[in-house]
C-alpha positions in Angstrom: 84.2 126.5 45.9 81.2 126.3 48.2 81.2 124.7 51.5 77.9 123.1 52.7 77.4 122.8 56.4 75.2 119.7 57.1 74.9 120.6 60.8 72.1 122.4 62.6 71.4 124.6 65.5 72.0 123.2 69.0 68.6 123.3 70.8 68.4 123.7 74.6 66.6 120.6 75.9 67.0 117.5 78.0 68.8 119.1 81.0 67.9 117.9 84.4 69.3 117.8 88.0 69.8 114.4 89.5 70.5 113.4 93.1 71.4 109.8 93.8 70.4 109.0 90.2 66.9 110.4 90.5 65.7 113.4 88.5 64.6 116.1 91.0 64.5 119.2 88.8 64.2 120.3 85.2 66.7 123.0 84.1 65.1 125.9 82.2 68.2 128.1 81.9 71.9 127.2 81.8 74.9 129.5 81.7 78.3 127.9 81.8 81.4 129.9 82.9 85.0 128.8 82.6 88.0 130.6 84.1 91.7 129.7 84.0 94.1 130.2 86.9 97.6 131.0 85.8 101.1 131.3 87.2 103.7 133.8 86.2 106.7 132.1 84.8 108.5 135.2 83.5 112.2 134.8 83.6 115.4 136.8 82.9 115.4 135.4 79.3 112.1 137.1 78.6 113.7 140.5 78.1 112.3 142.4 75.1 115.2 143.0 72.8 116.8 146.4 73.0 115.1 147.2 76.4 115.3 146.3 80.1 111.7 145.4 80.1 110.5 141.8 80.7 107.8 140.3 78.5 105.4 138.6 80.8 104.9 134.9 80.3 102.2 132.8 82.0 101.2 129.2 82.1 97.7 127.8 82.9 97.6 125.8 86.2 93.9 125.2 86.7 90.6 125.2 84.9 87.7 126.3 87.0 84.1 125.7 85.8 80.8 126.9 87.2 77.3 126.9 85.9 74.5 129.3 86.8 71.3 127.3 86.4 67.6 127.9 86.9 64.7 125.5 86.8 61.6 124.0 88.3 61.5 121.2 90.9 59.8 117.9 90.2 57.4 116.3 92.7 57.4 112.5 92.8 53.9 111.2 92.5 54.8 108.2 94.8 55.3 110.6 97.7 52.9 113.2 99.1 55.5 115.9 99.6 57.6 118.1 97.4 60.4 115.6 97.3 62.3 117.2 94.5 62.3 120.6 96.1 63.3 119.1 99.5 66.2 117.2 98.0 67.5 120.1 96.1 67.5 122.3 99.1 69.0 119.5 101.3 71.8 119.0 98.7 72.6 122.7 98.7 72.5 123.0 102.5 74.7 119.9 103.1 77.2 120.3 100.2 76.1 117.0 98.6 77.4 115.9 95.2 74.8 116.6 92.5 74.7 115.6 88.8 73.5 117.7 86.0 72.6 115.7 82.9 72.5 117.6 79.5 71.5 115.4 76.6 70.5 116.9 73.3 68.0 115.5 70.9 70.9 113.9 69.0 71.8 111.8 72.0 75.1 113.7 72.5 75.7 115.7 75.6 77.5 115.6 78.9 77.1 114.8 82.6 78.4 117.3 85.1 79.2 116.4 88.7 79.7 118.9 91.4 77.9 120.8 94.1 75.9 124.0 94.7 77.8 127.0 95.8 74.7 129.2 96.0 71.0 128.2 96.0 67.8 130.2 96.0 64.3 128.8 95.8 61.0 130.5 95.3 57.4 129.4 95.4 54.2 131.3 94.8 50.5 130.8 94.0 51.3 129.5 90.5 52.1 126.3 92.3 55.5 125.8 90.7 58.7 125.8 92.9 61.5 127.5 91.0 65.2 127.6 91.9 68.3 129.5 90.9 71.8 128.3 91.8 75.4 128.4 91.1 77.0 125.0 90.6 80.7 124.1 90.9 81.6 121.7 88.1 84.2 119.1 89.4 84.0 116.7 86.5 82.5 116.4 83.0 81.8 113.1 81.3 80.9 113.2 77.6 77.8 111.3 76.5 77.6 109.9 73.0 74.5 108.1 71.5 74.3 104.5 72.4 76.6 104.8 75.4 
């Protein structure tokens, strides 16, 4: 019996940083990292049969998520200054809540809300401001087409 997969590769596209609902940067690289905090709940009944050794037992107590992102800032044409770059840096320096919107070509994706825990920006003669940051994800909202 053969199984046919009607799916396709997930392409990286449609990822942007928003501040107050306005796109201020395009994300060119995204690395999501999840860690689980746990608590030791080993008890006397966890003895390995025939020994005096306890078998450790743990339970998850918190899920922590961060994202390492890189990208380019976007300058608004209605303003004469690098508004996107300024807003990104301002958000990082003041601990403002920031949104990362990741929507694939299919219309599915997610919206991440959180704040920068590290932020680095560079600019050179190429004329493009680039940034690298670590982003603490506080909440994730799933996006489905038509929603």
